[in-house]
C-alpha positions, 0 to 999 in steps of 0.5 A: 543456464537459467532461461528467462520466462515469457510473460505467458509462462508466469500464469498471472491472473487476468484483470477479471480474475484478479478482481474476484480473487481472494485478497490480503486483508490489507488496504493502503491509504495515500495521504496527499501524495502528489506524484502521479508516477508514485501513485501508479507505482503504488497501484502496481505494488497493490496489484503484486501483493493482492491488496484489498483496496487503495484509498487516494486521499486529499491532493492525491491524483486519481486515474485515468491519467497517462502518468499514472498508467505509465508506472501502473502499467494497467494495475489501476484497472485491476486494483479496487480504489476510491478517492476521499477528500479527507485522509483523517475521515478515511482512517476513522471510517477504517477503524470503525470497520475493524482495521488496525491503522499504521502510518509509515512515518518516523516518530518518537514511538515508531515500530521498526518494520523488521521487528513488527509483529503484524497481526495475522487475524486483523485487517490492516490499513497502511498510510503513506504520506506526501513525498516531502511532508510525510503523513499529516500529524492529525492522521498519525494521531488517529492511527493505532501506531507507526511503522518505520523501515530501518535505514543505514545511509545518509538519507532520512527516507525512501521514495514513497513507491519504494516504501510501499513495495517494501512494507507491502512485501513484508505484510504479504509475507506474513499474511499470504497463507490466504493467497497461497490457499486461494481462500 
């Protein structure tokens, strides 16, 4: 019968080691996400997959706040993050720095995540939007493309924190050689 591992047996990085460890060449941009619990959950997913940076834009709340910490469980102390008032300006800056930017949004020209051929040699920025309104159209227009998670039920979308976890897991699976090799 399998035995549940104790936290100490998981051999996870401490915060200082995480900060200096190699990261996925992926950044996440939150476009006007209003829920602190969602923000905390995205911090936690960024930590889990060693994402390079998290940008909190527009009305997106920032640490320190107990509701962010409640779901981040300390990941907000490890993950590198920045606040920007304008998501559009952040995307334009990222593109000028060589990032390929993808909004996670349902459009008339989305790429299904299960058929997305993630560039393994490029830096990627993933934009996740407001819980009700999604990613702003002007931000979508500035991105290189849009990704969509295929869904088969009655709802048209997933919670942003769930969406972040799925997209980052998929990208990490395609880009994780750097992490495995500790480069």
